[in-house]
N, C-alpha and C positions, 0 to 999 in steps of 0.2 A: 232794740226791736229788730224785726226782720228788715232786710234791705228792700227798698222800693226803687225800681228802675223806671224813669220816665224815658222810655225808648219809643220815640215817634219818628216818622220819616224825616231824615235830616240830610243836608248836603254832605257829600264826601269831604273829609278833611284834606288839608294840604298834603302833597306828595312828599313824604319824608324818606323815601327809599333812596339810597345812594346810587346814582347812575353808573358808577364805576364798579362797585362791589356787589350791587344788587340789581344788575341790569334787567333781568326778566321781570322782576317785581316792579321796578321803577317804570319800565316801558309799558307794561300791561296796565298798571294803575293810572298812568298818564292817559292811556287810551280811554279808560273809564271816565276820567275827568273831562276829556274833550267831548265824549259822547253826552255826558251830563250837561255840559254847556250848550251843546248843539240843539237839545230838545226844549230849551227855554223853560216855560212854566207848565208844560203838559204833565200833569201829575201821574198819569198812567205810564207815559214814556219814561219818566224819571226813575221809575222802579227798576228798569233794566240795567242801566249803568251802575246804579247804586247797589243793586244786588251783587253784581260781579265785583265791584270795588270793595264792598264790605266782606265778601267771601275771602278776598285776598287779605284783608286786614285782620279778620277775626279767626279764620281757620289757623291751626298750627302751621309752622313754617313749611313743612313738606307738602301738606295739602294745599296751602296757599300758593305754592309754586306751581303745582299742577294746574290750578285755575289760571294762573298768570300765563303759562305757556299756551293754554287754550285761547286766552284772550288775544295774545300776540298773533296766533295762527289765524285770527279773524281778519288780519291786515286792515284794521280800521274800518271794516265794513259794518255800517249800522245794522243792516239786516242780519248779518251773521252773529254779531254780538247780541242782538235782541234774541235770536234763536237760542244761543248758548245760555243766556240768562233764563229764558223760559224753561229750558231743560232742567236747570238747577231748581227753579221754583217748583216745577211740577214733579220732580223726582227726588229731591233732597228735602226741601222745606215741607212739601206736602207729605212726604213720608213720615216725618216726625209729628206733623200736625194731624193727629189721629182721629179726633172726634168731630171734626168739621165736615160740612158737606150735607147734601140732601138726604143721604141714607146712611147715617153713622151706624157702625156695628157695636152693640153693647159688649162690654168687656166680660160680662158674666151673665148667667141667667138671672132675670130680675126677680123671680119668685123666691120666697123665703123657705128654705128646707125645714123639715120638722126638727123638734128638739132632739129626738133620737138620732137623727142624721148628724146634728151638731156634736152630740156626745161622742159618736163613733169617729167623726172627723177629727176631733181633738185628740182622741186616744190612739189613732193610727200612727204608725211610724212615719217620720218625715224622710224626705229624700234629698241628699246633697246635690243630686243632678236630676231634678224633676223633669218629666217628659210630657206634662200636660199643664194646662192653666190651673186646674184644681189642685194638682200636686204642688205646683209652684206656690200657690197661695198658702197652702198648709205649711210648707217648709219655711216660707218667708215670715209667716206669723210667728212660728217658733223662734226663728232667728231674731226677729225684731221685737221680741218680748210681748207679742200680742198687742202691739200699739202702732198707731200711725207714727211714722218716723218724723213728721213735722210737728204735729200738735201734741203728741204724747198721749192722746186719747186712746182708750182701750177698745179693742174689737168687741162689739156688743155680744155677738153670738158665742165667741170664745169664753167671755166672762160668765155668760149664762150657763155654759155647759161644764165649767171647771168645778172640781171638788175643792174644799177649803185648803187642802195641802198644795194644790196647784196654784190657787190664788196667792198663797203666801210665797211660793217659789218664785213667781213672776212679779212680786210686789204689787199685787192687785187685791181688791176687796170689793164688797158689795156696794161701796160708796164711790168706786172709781167712775170718773167721767167716761162714758162710752159713746161710740159712734159706729157707723157702718163703714167698713174698710174694703178696699179692693187690692188685688195684686196689680201693681202699676208697672208695665213694661217700659223700659227706656227705648230700646229698638222695638217697634211694634211687631206683632205676628205677621203682618203683611210684608215684612222685610224679606222673607225667604220664599215668597210665592213664585217659584220658577219650577222648571222640570226637574223633579227630584231624582229621576232615573237616568239622566244623561249628563254626566260630569263635563263632557266636552262642550255640550250646549250651554251649560251653566257658565263655563269659563268664557265662551264666546259672547254671551250676553253681558258678562261683566266687563270684558275688555273694552276700553275706551269709554266707559260709562261712568255714572256717578259712583258706582261701587269702587272704582279705582281710587276715588277721592277718599271714601271711607276707609279703605284698606291702607291708604297712605297715612291716615290719621293715627299716629302712634302705633302703626303696624297692626291695626285691627284686621284679623283674618276672617272675613265674612263667612267664607265657606265652611271653616272648621268651627268657629265660635258660635255662629247664629244659624246654622243650617238645620232645617227640619225641626225636630223636637228641642234642639238646643236653644231655640229662641226663648224657652221657658226657664233656662238655668238661672240660678239665683244671682249671678253677677249682672243679670239684665233686668233686675227689678227690685221692688221693695213694697212694704205695706203702707198704704196711703188712704186717708180719709177719702170717701167716694167723690166729694165735690172738689177736693184738691187734685184728685186724679184727673178730673175733667180739665182743670186749669193747666195741669202739666201737659196733657195731650193737646191742648189748644195753644201751647207755647207761651202761656201767660204765667207760668211758674217754672223756675229752673234753679239749679244749684251750681254755685261757683266755688271752686276749691279755695280753701284758705291756705296760702303759702306756708310751708313749713310744718303743717299739721296733717298727719295721715287721716284720711277718711272724714275730714271735717270740711263743711261747706257753709257758705252764706246762703240763706233762703231768700230768693229774689222773686218778688211779685211785680207784675207789670202795673197792676191797679191798686191804688190806695184803698179802694172799697174792699177788694178781696183781702188785702193785708189786714184791715181792721176787722173783717169778718172772722178771721181764723187765728190771729195772734194778737195778744194784748201787748201793750208797750213794756210790760214787765218781763216778757219772755225774751230769751236770748235770740239774737239774729243768726246764730249758727246752729248746726246740728252735727253730731258725730255719729256715723254709722258704727254700730257694735253688733256682736253676735252672742247670743246666749249659748251657742253650741259651736265649738271650734271647727266642726265638720261642715258647717253651713257658711259658704263664702259670702263676702260683702259685695255690694254693687261695684262694678268696674269703674274706676275713675276716668278712664278714657271714654267710655260711653257717655258718662255724665258731662264731660268736657265738650264733647261734640254736640250733645243736645243743647247745652248752654250757648255754644257758638251759633247754632242754627237759630235759637230764639233771638239773639242779638241781631243777627243779619236780617231775619224776617221783619223785625219791627223797625230797625233803623233804615232799611231800604224801602220800606213800604210794601214789601211782598206779602206780609200778613193781611193787610187791608186789601191788596190786589186779589188775593185768593178769596177773601170774604165776598168781594164784589162779584168775582167769577162764579162762586157758588150760588149767589142770589140770582144771577143771570140764568144759570142752568135750571134753577127751580122754576123760573118764569118762561123758559124757552119752550115754544110749541113746535116751530119748524125752523130749519136752517135758512139763512138768508141766501137768495139767489146769486148775489154778487160775491160770494165767498168770504164775506166779512165775519162769518161765524166760525171760521177755521180754527182760530186760536182758542175760542171758547170750547169747541168740540174737542180739540186736543187736550185741553185741561180737564174736561169732563171725563174723557177716556182714561186719563192718567189717574183720576180719582177712583173710577170704577175698577181699574186694574189693581189698585192698592186695597180696596175694600172688599173685592169679590172673594 
């Protein structure tokens, strides 16, 4: 069956970094452990050292080292480490946590197009490098065999519009189990919301920011790979059951690569309830991405690895629960506190607005 991960807020594990050969990682992680010990049982405060510690542990080596150097540069200042942690919570974890918050943006228009539109949509040529959400969905459907990559259920509207020859070609028929699918982005469209007309300004905004972490992650080049319409390219997404799409965007579903097997992943659910809702115990706990058309590229393994790492950090550090609480506070917030205690909440709210606008 699919893998279930009981990832709840958990104390940072013992420091296993070698102080001689891994000094930056060892020293930074030790700072996180000391900060964790200093806050005692304060659940909110515990999120900050644990977020930094788990980022060091879970991110690939180069990216973890970047975080480690930033932690060391805090010189054991609780306030500076807290600010650094909040930066990553609001700009990295919140980035991938796409559908949460008071005003989530729908991934596609909720209305159902006409049958004639479906027929034309199916028959139109697909694009290896789609430049819009609609084009990406059309190309991903073709690549993924008109099925959800997790459940194998067929896309309802595609099946309804196919001719018998097409149904046979994609191993579908009138008895196929169908569902509503979406094109699910790995990096969300909000990733590239910056000044598209000023490369110098883009580089300036990226310098010293969370983008440098992403770029250090297996050398993902944000500006060339995910800039503007490139956010919709097929390496950045796949066909997904609409409810599974929400779980993925909420960091409650992720894929972990199976060592030694190309494009093969464990399907990891956070919730047993969600696992039971979508996969029976007889189904394989792994999926393998394949393409029905060699011109249509598969999802990028580096993107999926980063998404999976962010999911683990969010849940083990307590950052996911922290953001849930912040979003609930924002929904109830009427006015800012006079004593400045609403500053962190306001900052988090503005970060959410910047990503969703």
